N, C-alpha and C positions, 0 to 999 in steps of 0.2 A: 666357784663351785667346781666339783669333779666333772672332767668329763672321760674317764676311765670306764671305758669298755666293758657295760654286764656282760651275765653271762646270756651265750648265743642260745636261743627258744626258737623254735621254728613256730612258724603259725598259719594257718589254712586262712584268714582272711584273705579277701579277695586283693588287698591293695599288695601285697608283698607278693606275687607270682609274675603280672602279665607285664610291670614294669620294668623288668629283670629279662626279658624278652629280646629275641634280636632285633626286631625292627625298632625299637626304642632305644635299647643299647648301640646298635651302628650307630646309628644317629648321632647318636651324644660323642661315640668316637672320633668320626666325624667332622662332628661340629658343623653340620646339613642337612639340610631335610631336601625334598620336603619329605613331612610325615603327618598324619591324620588320626583322628579318633573319628571312628565311623560306626553310626549307630545300626542299631538291626534295619533300621526303615533307607539304610544307604547314606542317609542325612551326613555330610564331613563336618569334621572341625578342626580347621588347620592348628596344628602344631607351632610354635616359633621356634625352633630349634637353633635359627643362628642368632635372634637377639637374645634365648637364653644363653649360649657360648658367648657370648659376649660381653662386653663391661656394662655395669651396671647403665642405665639410659636415665631421661630427666623425670620419668615417671615412676623409678625403682627407687631413686637420690629421695625425692617425696618421702619415699615410704620410711628411708632408712635413717633422715633427717625426725624424722619420727617415735625413733627406737629411745627407750628405755632400760638401762641395766643392763643385763647379764643376756644374746639374740637365740632362740632358736628356730630355724628355720625349717620348717615342715618340706619337706618335697625340697627338697632344696637344688634338686638336678644339677647342673655342673658347677653350680657353687658361688656364681657372680657374686649375689649377695655376701655369704658368708665374708669368701677374700676380700669385698671391698670395705665389710666392717673392720676384717682383721687389721686390712690397712691403714686404716683411721684407729686402733690402738685399740680396738670395742672384743670386749668376751664375747665369741657366735660359735655356734654349733649347728650345723648341716644334720638332718635325717633325710633318709633316701631309701627307699627298697631296691635300687638299682645300681649293682656293684659297678657295671660303668659311671653313674652318677658321684658316685661315693668318688673312686679313682681321679676321674675330673677335676673336684673337689680339691682334692688335696695338692694335684699339680699343680693348682692355681692361686695356691698359700692359704687354702680354707681348710677348717677341721670338720670333718663329717662322719659318719656312723651309720653303718650298713643297718638298717632301722626303721620297722614301721610305728608311724606316731600309735597307733596301740597295742604298741610292744613294753615292756620296763623298758624305762629311758633313765640318764642320770640327772641328776636335779630337778627330778620332779616336785612341784609347788613353790619351785624358790626363781623359776624363769622370769625375771625383768619384762619382756618382750616373746609373743609369738607370731610369726609372721606366716600368713596361708599367700601367697602371690601367686601369679602366674594361673589362675584356674583350679588351686590345690584344696580351695575350699569343699571341691566334690570329690577326693579321695574319699573310699569308701562306700562310694554313692548315698547317705545319708547327713545330710551336714547340722542336721541338730544331734547327733550323736557325735559326729568330729567336735563339735563346739564345746560340746559338755565335752569330752576329753582334752579337749586345750584347755578348757578350766581348771584342771588337774593339773596342767605342766607348768604354770604361770603361778607367783607366788600376790598375793593383797595386796595392794590393790592392781596388780598386772595386765599388760595393755596387750591387744590382739587386732591387728596391721591384715584386714582379708579384703585382694581385690575379687571385686566383684563382675558380673555382667555388664554391659552394657544395657543390655535389653532388659524389660521388666519378665523375670522370668523365675520358674521353680519345677525346675522339671529334673526328673530322676531316671535314669535309663541304663542300657547297657551297650556295651560298646567294645572294639576292639582298636588295637594299636597297629597301623598299616603305613606301609609306606607308600608313596605317590608315582613311583615308576617302580622297574623289573631292573636291575642290575645290570643283566645281561641277557639277548635272545633265548627263550628257552628257558631259564633259570629262576621265578617268578619269587618276589620276596616273601615267604608264607606269614599272614599275618597274626596278631600275638592271640592270646586267649579271649573267650568275651570276661568283661567285667563290669561291676555296677559303675558309674559316674555321675557326678550330680552338675546341675548349673543354676547358680541364684544369681538375679538377681540385687540391686539396696534391699529392696522392701522387702524380700524374701529373706533374704539377711536377717534384717532386723527383728520379722518375726521369729525365726532358730534362734536367736541369738535372746531372744528375753526370755524364752523357755532354757536356755541352756547355763542362765545367769552370766547373761551379761549385760552390759547397758552402752548405749552409744554414746561414743566423746566426738566425733566428729567424719564427715564425707567431703571427697574432693574426688577430681573430675580434674588427667591432664590428657589435654587436647595435640594434635596436629604437630605433634614431632617431627624430627627431619627423617625420621625412617618410616614415618607410619604415613598411611593413607592420607588424603585430604580427609577431617570432618572425623578422622577413628579418634575415638576416647578410650583410656583406661584407666576403671572407675574402683575408688577404693570407701572403705569405710575401719573406722577404729570403733575400739570397744575398749572397756574396761570390767574388770573384773569386780561380781560384788558376791559379796556372802559367800556358802558354800555352791558347788555344783551341784546342779539335780543328778539324775541316776543315769546312766544310758540305758536309750531304751535297749 
């Protein structure tokens, strides 16, 4: 399939603005955090910049081994998954709304486009597998709309692999990207703009997926990796596209 760059079209979707802002872009360029999503009530979700900028770990590889055909990595970040697939001779493309992420993906040997998942994309309806890892099921703050859009991107019977929250959660919130420190005295790092985000566990994901044209295939968890705290877990669900996707809400 062609990965030629489609015509540039600006969009006002919230997923296209904040992730290109300085806190996130600066963290990707440096390859390190700390970086957080801050909810309006002050709750912080750590973003694992160092892990994203490293090579694939055991949990990542468990997902990559299940990929079929050409792979579309939605919200590819610095591109570790795209680069790993390319190194194995697999056809893969990353998309990300951050120019810093796209640049880092290219530098690592992967292919990526500066695009939102809701923009026009190459190969729509023909991708073998789509990936929503590293919390990217939260993109846009509406998991059902994102799952319906993803069903438009893969072929029949295409595969979708989603990383879910380990907790039994289904929430839609407003968040900001923030650094965890100030780079120098008297020079605070301004947070990004507020934007919608979502967190879902496996049970919530399956509810949203059923309404968006997906059938569950497998659930698995990878725990106690060397770079994780004891008992930490990463949870995944694979889904198979069925029939025509429902309309986006």
